[in-house]
C-alpha positions in Angstrom: 41.6 -92.4 -33.9 39.7 -92.1 -30.7 39.7 -95.8 -30.3 43.4 -95.9 -30.8 44.0 -93.3 -28.1 41.6 -95.1 -25.8 43.6 -98.4 -26.2 46.9 -96.6 -25.6 45.6 -94.9 -22.5 44.2 -98.1 -21.1 47.4 -100.0 -21.5 49.9 -97.5 -20.2 48.0 -95.4 -17.7 48.0 -96.6 -14.0 44.5 -97.5 -12.8 42.7 -94.8 -10.9 41.4 -95.8 -7.5 37.6 -96.0 -7.6 36.0 -92.8 -6.4 39.0 -90.6 -7.2 38.8 -88.7 -10.4 42.0 -87.8 -12.3 43.6 -84.5 -11.2 40.5 -83.8 -9.1 41.3 -83.4 -5.4 38.6 -84.8 -3.0 38.0 -81.3 -1.6 36.9 -80.2 -5.1 34.6 -83.1 -5.7 31.5 -81.0 -4.9 31.2 -77.6 -6.4 31.4 -75.2 -3.5 32.7 -71.8 -2.4 35.3 -73.3 0.0 38.2 -71.4 -1.6 36.6 -68.0 -0.7 37.0 -66.5 2.8 34.9 -63.7 4.1 36.7 -60.4 4.8 36.1 -60.9 8.6 38.4 -63.9 8.6 41.4 -61.7 7.6 41.2 -59.7 10.9 43.5 -60.2 13.8 42.6 -63.4 15.6 42.0 -61.6 18.9 39.1 -59.8 17.3 37.4 -62.8 15.7 35.1 -64.8 17.9 33.7 -68.2 17.1 29.9 -68.5 16.9 29.0 -71.6 18.9 27.0 -74.4 17.3 24.6 -74.1 20.2 23.8 -70.5 19.5 23.5 -71.1 15.8 21.1 -74.0 16.3 19.0 -72.2 18.9 18.6 -69.2 16.6 18.0 -71.4 13.6 20.5 -69.4 11.5 21.2 -72.2 9.1 19.2 -75.3 10.0 15.5 -74.6 10.4 12.3 -76.4 9.7 11.2 -73.2 8.0 13.3 -70.5 6.3 16.8 -70.1 7.9 17.2 -66.8 9.7 20.3 -65.8 7.7 18.1 -65.9 4.5 16.0 -63.0 5.9 19.1 -60.8 6.2 21.1 -61.9 3.1 18.2 -62.7 0.7 20.3 -65.1 -1.4 19.3 -65.2 -5.1 21.6 -67.9 -6.4 23.2 -71.2 -5.2 26.6 -69.6 -4.5 24.9 -67.1 -2.1 23.1 -70.0 -0.3 26.3 -72.0 -0.2 28.1 -69.1 1.5 25.7 -68.8 4.4 27.5 -71.4 6.5 30.6 -69.2 6.3 28.8 -66.4 8.0 27.7 -68.8 10.6 31.2 -69.4 11.9 32.2 -66.1 13.5 31.5 -62.5 14.5 33.9 -59.6 15.5 34.6 -57.0 18.0 36.7 -54.9 15.6 34.7 -51.7 15.4 36.8 -50.2 12.6 36.0 -53.3 10.5 32.3 -53.0 11.3 32.3 -49.3 10.3 34.1 -50.2 7.1 31.5 -52.9 6.5 28.8 -50.2 6.8 30.7 -48.2 4.1 30.8 -51.3 1.9 27.1 -51.8 2.2 26.4 -48.2 1.4 28.4 -48.6 -1.8 26.4 -51.6 -3.0 24.0 -49.4 -4.9 26.9 -48.0 -6.9 28.3 -51.4 -7.4 24.9 -52.8 -8.6 24.4 -49.9 -11.1 28.0 -50.1 -12.4 27.9 -53.8 -12.9 24.5 -53.6 -14.6 25.9 -51.0 -17.1 29.0 -53.1 -17.9 27.2 -56.4 -18.6 23.8 -58.0 -18.8 25.3 -61.4 -17.9 23.4 -63.5 -15.4 25.2 -66.2 -13.4 23.9 -69.6 -14.3 24.8 -71.8 -11.3 23.4 -75.1 -12.7 25.3 -74.7 -15.9 28.5 -73.9 -14.0 28.0 -77.0 -11.9 27.4 -79.0 -15.1 30.7 -77.8 -16.5 32.5 -78.4 -13.3 31.1 -82.0 -13.1 32.2 -82.7 -16.7 35.7 -81.4 -16.3 36.5 -82.3 -12.7 34.3 -85.3 -11.8 34.1 -87.1 -15.1 36.3 -90.2 -15.0 36.0 -90.7 -18.8 37.1 -87.1 -19.5 40.2 -88.1 -21.5 38.5 -90.9 -23.4 35.4 -88.8 -24.2 37.3 -85.9 -25.7 40.3 -87.7 -27.1 43.0 -86.4 -24.8 46.2 -88.2 -24.0 46.0 -89.8 -20.5 49.6 -91.0 -20.3 51.4 -88.8 -17.8 54.6 -88.7 -20.0 52.6 -87.2 -22.9 50.0 -85.2 -21.1 51.8 -82.0 -22.2 50.5 -82.7 -25.7 47.0 -81.9 -24.4 48.2 -78.3 -24.1 49.3 -78.2 -27.8 46.7 -76.7 -30.1 48.5 -78.2 -33.1 48.5 -81.7 -31.7 44.8 -81.4 -30.7 44.0 -80.0 -34.1 45.6 -83.0 -35.8 43.6 -85.3 -33.5 40.5 -83.4 -34.5 41.2 -83.8 -38.2 41.9 -87.6 -37.7 38.7 -88.0 -35.8 36.7 -86.4 -38.6 38.5 -87.9 -41.6 38.8 -91.5 -40.4 35.0 -92.3 -40.3 34.4 -90.1 -43.3 36.9 -92.1 -45.3 35.3 -95.4 -44.5 31.9 -94.0 -45.5 33.3 -92.7 -48.8 35.0 -95.9 -49.9 31.9 -97.6 -51.4 31.0 -94.3 -53.2 34.5 -93.9 -54.5 34.4 -97.5 -55.8 31.4 -96.5 -58.0 32.9 -93.2 -59.2 36.5 -94.3 -60.1 35.5 -96.3 -63.2 34.0 -93.2 -64.7 37.1 -91.2 -64.0 39.4 -93.9 -65.4 37.4 -94.3 -68.6 37.1 -90.6 -69.1 40.9 -90.2 -68.7 41.5 -92.9 -71.3 38.9 -91.5 -73.7 37.2 -94.8 -73.8 33.5 -94.7 -74.6 31.4 -95.3 -71.5 28.8 -98.0 -71.6 27.5 -100.4 -68.9 29.6 -103.4 -69.9 32.8 -101.4 -70.0 32.0 -99.6 -66.7 31.2 -102.9 -65.1 34.5 -104.5 -66.2 36.5 -101.6 -64.8 34.5 -101.7 -61.6 35.2 -105.4 -61.1 39.0 -104.8 -61.6 39.1 -102.0 -59.1 36.9 -103.6 -56.5 38.4 -107.1 -56.6 40.4 -106.5 -53.4 37.4 -105.2 -51.5 34.7 -107.6 -50.2 32.0 -105.6 -52.0 33.9 -106.2 -55.3 34.3 -109.8 -54.6 30.6 -110.1 -53.9 29.8 -108.4 -57.2 32.2 -110.6 -59.3 31.6 -114.0 -57.8 28.3 -113.9 -56.1 26.7 -116.5 -58.5 29.6 -118.9 -58.1 29.8 -118.8 -54.3 29.2 -121.9 -52.2 26.7 -121.7 -49.3 29.4 -121.4 -46.6 31.0 -118.5 -48.6 27.6 -116.9 -48.9 27.2 -117.1 -45.1 30.7 -115.6 -44.7 29.8 -112.8 -47.2 26.7 -111.8 -45.3 28.5 -111.9 -42.0 31.2 -109.6 -43.4 28.5 -107.4 -44.9 26.8 -107.2 -41.5 30.1 -106.3 -39.8 30.7 -103.6 -42.5 27.3 -102.1 -41.9 28.0 -102.2 -38.1 31.3 -100.3 -38.8 29.4 -97.8 -40.9 26.9 -97.3 -38.1 29.7 -96.9 -35.5 31.5 -94.4 -37.8 28.4 -92.4 -38.3 27.7 -92.4 -34.5 31.3 -91.5 -33.9 31.0 -88.5 -36.2 27.8 -87.4 -34.5 29.2 -87.8 -31.0 32.3 -85.9 -32.0 30.1 -83.1 -33.3 28.0 -83.0 -30.2 31.0 -83.0 -28.0 32.7 -80.2 -29.8 29.5 -78.1 -29.7 29.2 -78.8 -26.0 32.9 -77.9 -25.3 32.4 -74.7 -27.3 29.3 -73.8 -25.3 31.1 -74.6 -22.0 34.2 -72.6 -22.9 32.1 -69.6 -24.0 30.1 -69.8 -20.7 33.4 -69.9 -18.7 34.7 -67.0 -20.7 31.6 -64.9 -20.0 31.6 -65.9 -16.3 35.3 -65.1 -15.9 34.7 -61.7 -17.6 31.8 -60.9 -15.3 33.8 -62.0 -12.3 36.7 -59.7 -13.3 34.4 -56.7 -13.7 32.7 -57.6 -10.4 36.0 -57.8 -8.5 37.5 -54.7 -10.0 34.4 -52.7 -9.4 34.1 -53.9 -5.8 37.8 -53.0 -5.0 37.6 -49.6 -6.7 34.4 -48.6 -4.8 35.7 -49.7 -1.4 39.4 -48.8 -1.6 38.9 -46.5 1.5 37.9 -49.5 3.6 41.3 -50.0 5.2 40.5 -53.0 7.3 39.5 -54.8 4.0 43.1 -54.5 2.6 44.1 -58.1 3.5 41.0 -59.3 1.8 41.7 -57.1 -1.2 45.2 -58.6 -1.5 43.8 -62.1 -1.8 41.1 -60.8 -4.1 43.8 -59.3 -6.3 45.7 -62.6 -6.5 42.7 -64.4 -7.8 41.8 -61.5 -10.1 45.3 -62.0 -11.7 44.5 -65.7 -12.3 41.1 -64.8 -13.8 42.6 -62.2 -16.1 45.2 -64.8 -17.3 42.4 -67.3 -18.0 40.3 -64.7 -19.8 43.2 -63.8 -22.1 43.3 -67.4 -23.2 39.5 -67.8 -23.7 38.8 -64.3 -25.1 38.8 -65.2 -28.8 36.6 -68.3 -28.6 33.4 -67.6 -30.4 30.0 -69.3 -30.3 29.7 -72.6 -32.1 28.9 -72.6 -35.8 29.7 -74.8 -38.8 32.5 -73.0 -40.6 36.1 -73.4 -41.8 37.3 -71.0 -39.1 35.6 -72.9 -36.4 37.1 -76.1 -37.8 40.6 -74.6 -37.6 39.9 -73.4 -34.1 39.1 -76.8 -32.7 42.6 -77.6 -31.5 42.8 -74.4 -29.5 39.3 -74.9 -28.2 40.2 -78.3 -26.8 43.3 -76.8 -25.3 41.2 -74.3 -23.4 38.9 -76.9 -22.2 41.8 -79.0 -21.0 43.0 -76.0 -19.0 39.7 -75.9 -17.1 40.2 -79.6 -16.3 43.9 -79.5 -15.4 45.1 -76.0 -14.4 45.1 -75.8 -10.6 45.8 -72.1 -10.8 42.5 -71.6 -12.7 40.6 -74.1 -10.6 41.3 -72.2 -7.4 40.5 -68.9 -9.0 37.2 -70.2 -10.4 36.2 -71.6 -7.0 37.1 -68.3 -5.4 35.0 -66.4 -8.0 32.0 -68.6 -7.1 32.4 -67.6 -3.4 32.9 -64.0 -4.3 29.7 -64.1 -6.5 27.9 -65.5 -3.4 29.4 -62.8 -1.2 28.3 -59.8 -3.3 24.9 -61.4 -3.7 24.7 -61.6 0.1 25.7 -57.9 0.5 23.2 -56.9 -2.2 20.5 -58.7 -0.2 21.5 -56.8 3.0 21.5 -53.5 1.0 18.0 -54.2 -0.4 16.8 -54.6 3.2 18.4 -51.3 4.1 17.0 -49.7 1.0 13.5 -50.9 1.9 13.8 -49.7 5.5 13.8 -53.2 7.0 17.3 -52.9 8.3 19.3 -50.0 9.7 22.9 -49.4 10.6 24.3 -49.5 14.2 26.6 -47.2 16.1 29.3 -48.5 18.4 30.2 -47.2 21.9 32.6 -47.9 24.7 30.1 -46.9 27.4 26.7 -48.3 26.3 26.2 -52.0 26.9 23.4 -52.4 24.3 20.5 -50.2 23.5 18.2 -51.3 20.6 15.2 -49.3 19.5 12.2 -50.6 17.6 13.6 -54.1 16.9 11.6 -57.0 15.5 11.9 -60.7 14.6 12.9 -61.1 10.9 10.5 -63.9 10.1 7.6 -61.6 11.0 8.8 -59.0 8.5 5.6 -59.3 6.4 3.2 -60.4 9.1 2.4 -57.2 11.0 5.4 -57.4 13.3 5.5 -55.5 16.6 8.6 -53.4 17.4 10.2 -53.3 20.8 13.0 -51.4 22.5 15.6 -53.2 24.6 18.2 -51.6 26.9 20.7 -53.7 28.7 21.7 -51.0 31.3 20.4 -53.8 33.6 20.0 -57.5 33.0 16.5 -58.4 32.0 13.9 -60.9 33.2 10.8 -61.3 31.0 7.6 -62.9 32.3 4.3 -63.5 30.4 1.7 -66.2 29.7 2.5 -68.8 27.1 2.7 -67.5 23.5 3.2 -64.0 24.8 6.3 -63.5 22.8 9.0 -63.6 25.5 11.2 -66.2 23.8 10.9 -64.4 20.5 12.0 -61.2 22.2 15.3 -62.7 23.5 15.9 -64.4 20.2 15.3 -61.1 18.4 17.8 -59.3 20.6 20.5 -62.0 20.1 20.0 -62.1 16.4 20.4 -58.3 16.1 23.5 -58.3 18.3 25.0 -61.0 16.1 24.1 -59.3 12.8 25.4 -56.0 14.2 28.8 -57.7 14.9 28.9 -59.3 11.5 27.7 -56.7 9.0 27.1 -53.6 11.1 23.3 -53.5 10.9 20.2 -55.3 12.1 16.4 -55.5 12.1 15.9 -52.3 14.1 15.7 -48.6 13.7 18.5 -47.6 16.0 21.2 -49.5 17.9 24.1 -48.5 20.1 26.4 -51.4 21.1 29.6 -52.2 22.8 30.5 -55.5 21.0 30.5 -58.7 22.9 33.3 -61.3 22.7 31.0 -64.2 23.8 27.4 -65.0 23.0 25.8 -67.8 25.1 22.4 -69.5 24.6 20.2 -71.7 26.8 17.1 -72.2 24.7 16.5 -75.7 23.3 17.9 -78.2 25.9 17.4 -81.7 24.5 15.3 -84.0 26.7 17.6 -87.0 26.2 17.2 -90.6 27.1 20.9 -90.9 27.5 22.9 -90.6 30.7 21.5 -87.1 31.5 18.0 -86.3 32.6 16.5 -83.1 31.3 17.5 -81.3 34.5 21.0 -82.6 34.3 21.3 -81.4 30.7 20.0 -78.0 31.7 22.4 -77.8 34.6 25.3 -78.9 32.4 24.6 -76.2 29.9 24.5 -73.5 32.7 27.7 -74.9 34.1 29.4 -74.6 30.7 28.4 -71.0 30.5 29.6 -70.0 33.9 32.9 -71.9 33.4 33.6 -69.9 30.3 32.7 -66.6 32.0 34.7 -67.5 35.1 37.9 -68.5 33.2 38.0 -65.5 30.8 39.8 -62.3 31.4 37.1 -59.9 32.7 39.0 -56.9 31.3 39.1 -58.3 27.8 35.8 -60.1 27.4 32.1 -59.2 27.3 29.4 -61.9 27.5 25.8 -61.8 26.4 23.6 -64.7 27.5 20.0 -65.7 26.9 18.1 -68.2 29.0 14.6 -69.6 28.3 12.9 -71.1 31.4 15.8 -72.0 33.6 15.8 -75.5 35.2 12.3 -76.4 33.9 13.3 -80.1 34.1 12.8 -80.2 37.9 9.9 -79.4 40.3 8.9 -75.7 40.5 10.2 -75.1 44.0 13.7 -76.4 43.3 13.7 -74.8 39.9 12.9 -71.4 41.5 15.6 -71.7 44.1 18.2 -72.9 41.5 17.3 -70.2 39.0 17.4 -67.5 41.7 20.8 -68.6 42.9 22.2 -68.8 39.4 21.0 -65.3 38.4 22.3 -63.7 41.6 25.7 -65.3 40.9 25.7 -64.3 37.2 24.7 -60.7 38.0 27.9 -60.1 39.9 29.9 -60.1 36.7 30.1 -56.6 35.4 31.2 -57.9 32.0 28.0 -60.0 31.6 24.6 -59.1 30.3 21.8 -61.6 30.2 18.1 -61.9 29.3 15.9 -64.5 30.9 12.3 -65.7 30.3 10.3 -67.3 33.1 6.8 -68.3 34.3 8.0 -68.3 37.9 6.6 -65.1 39.3 8.4 -65.8 42.6 11.8 -65.3 40.9 10.7 -62.0 39.5 9.5 -60.8 42.9 12.7 -61.9 44.7 14.8 -59.9 42.2 12.4 -56.9 42.1 14.8 -54.7 44.1 18.0 -55.8 42.4 20.3 -53.1 41.3 21.5 -55.2 38.3 18.3 -56.9 37.2 15.1 -55.3 35.8 11.8 -57.0 35.5 9.9 -56.8 32.2 6.7 -58.4 30.9 5.2 -59.0 27.5 2.0 -57.0 27.9 -1.2 -59.0 27.6 -4.8 -57.6 27.7 -7.4 -59.8 29.5 -11.2 -59.2 29.1 -13.7 -59.9 31.8 -14.5 -63.3 30.3 -10.9 -64.3 30.5 -10.1 -63.8 26.8 -6.5 -62.9 26.3 -5.3 -60.4 23.7 -1.5 -60.5 23.0 0.1 -57.1 22.3 3.7 -58.5 22.0 4.9 -55.2 23.6 7.6 -55.4 26.2 6.9 -53.2 29.3 8.4 -52.9 32.7 6.7 -55.0 35.4 5.8 -58.6 36.3 3.1 -60.5 34.4 0.6 -62.2 36.7 -1.8 -63.3 33.9 -2.2 -67.0 33.5 -2.9 -68.0 29.9 -2.6 -71.8 29.8 -6.3 -72.4 30.1 -7.0 -70.1 27.1 -4.5 -72.0 25.0 -6.1 -75.3 25.9 -9.5 -73.9 24.9 -8.1 -72.8 21.6 -6.9 -76.4 21.0 -10.4 -77.7 21.6 -9.7 -79.5 24.8 -12.8 -81.2 26.3 -14.8 -78.7 28.4 -14.7 -81.1 31.4 -10.9 -80.7 31.5 -11.2 -76.9 31.2 -13.8 -76.6 34.0 -11.7 -78.9 36.2 -8.7 -76.6 35.8 -10.8 -73.5 36.6 -12.2 -75.0 39.8 -8.9 -76.3 41.0 -7.9 -74.8 44.4 
């Protein structure tokens, strides 16, 4: 029966272009969370601000040689949660009402976690879901493998449990019948002789057997084997070989059909459990956070997908785990119908993808809540008068490495000086990260924070030393020009900018670098809607700006012993650092003593 369907499908179905699976849009080829949108994306466009790729790259939010920075905040525990991280990497907001509602949502995550745990012990199995998705959406042999009709005019039959049950019966009985024929040939003589009350002996049985089997090649072999010519014997053995091959194929077909039905049953049951868990998760989340008014557009979309999942669950609800039983045999048609719905139903497809994204989202929120619960992360407050005031903040990757906490107030713009490896670049990255997290989820790696949200975040950290048309200095200058162009063209009353700069104009000689950096900072400090932090080794810049009313000098405090040994405290204090630490770093790297002495004696 399967072979017949395959032949029909091959003859009448238009060829599918290579690389395009049937009923499987290209956007769905890889299992992902693309259908799900974070709540922040439903806000008014004027309050959503794009996170630039430059800032993302400089802060190592997603792409990092080590652990991405977002993973410290969200602590993803499954693949859906990891897949959702790039969605966080797209934007932040200045909508304070939304950020306060996000704080409420995070506070409710403990209730959510406890309630979901009491409803179900189900654990999301991402690899199994991906396996099911691949089998139903990316399998070009889906119709052939499971015996579905692939002709567009008759595809509706794939949604008929009765038709699919008939195919199931045919698939089972056809090979069984061919297996039983030889056995029936041996049994029928006994039945006939018994019905006719004829005494049964070997000669009588053999005569009846010859009569019955004379139209089957086995019977012909029995009756005329001794009289066959050599060419007929060869023909007989070839026919026997083909018959045995058919027997093997029939046995293999039965086994494959059994394995496929067992797998389909397992997959449908997994989908049923996953959908049930997703329904509980969405309903619980909506109920706990119904007071978060700015989340209403998100809840509306959530409700639409919840409706689709409920519809899907009502279809799958009665499917039970696989077992060999009469009931399971009669359920096969409906089971195949349910599996075809996973393959073909776009309504369910979108809802399943959305559910994957939502599972990643609540996992992300659970990770943030665990950070709050453990005291690693705290909530922020928002203000119209305070630029940015962060107390006891620290760099997330140093969470378990004896991190040092620092305060940062942007009443004035900040210049930080220190020897190499003193922690000044880490300081400006930490501040930027915490501002970003505070404008995404309402909290950060600090103990206290008061912030007036920024509309723009700019970064000048990792300027590529390219061999292309730009020199390093040209690339640095181009980045600075891009930043001041954005600041200059934006409405000053409606925008606020936060900028970080690491070693301005280091691609040119120190004298010109100092002049250029000084002029740039003086220009930038005139904008009241701009806050910036700068790291530098050029003490002359710090001294020239010492009396500025808009810029404050800070240093990463370093202790130096009489023998020149440096001890890094990683604490930021007011002042200008005059300690030179390059020689110490070269000594730690085991540079030749001759080089070290030459440096020390250089006048």
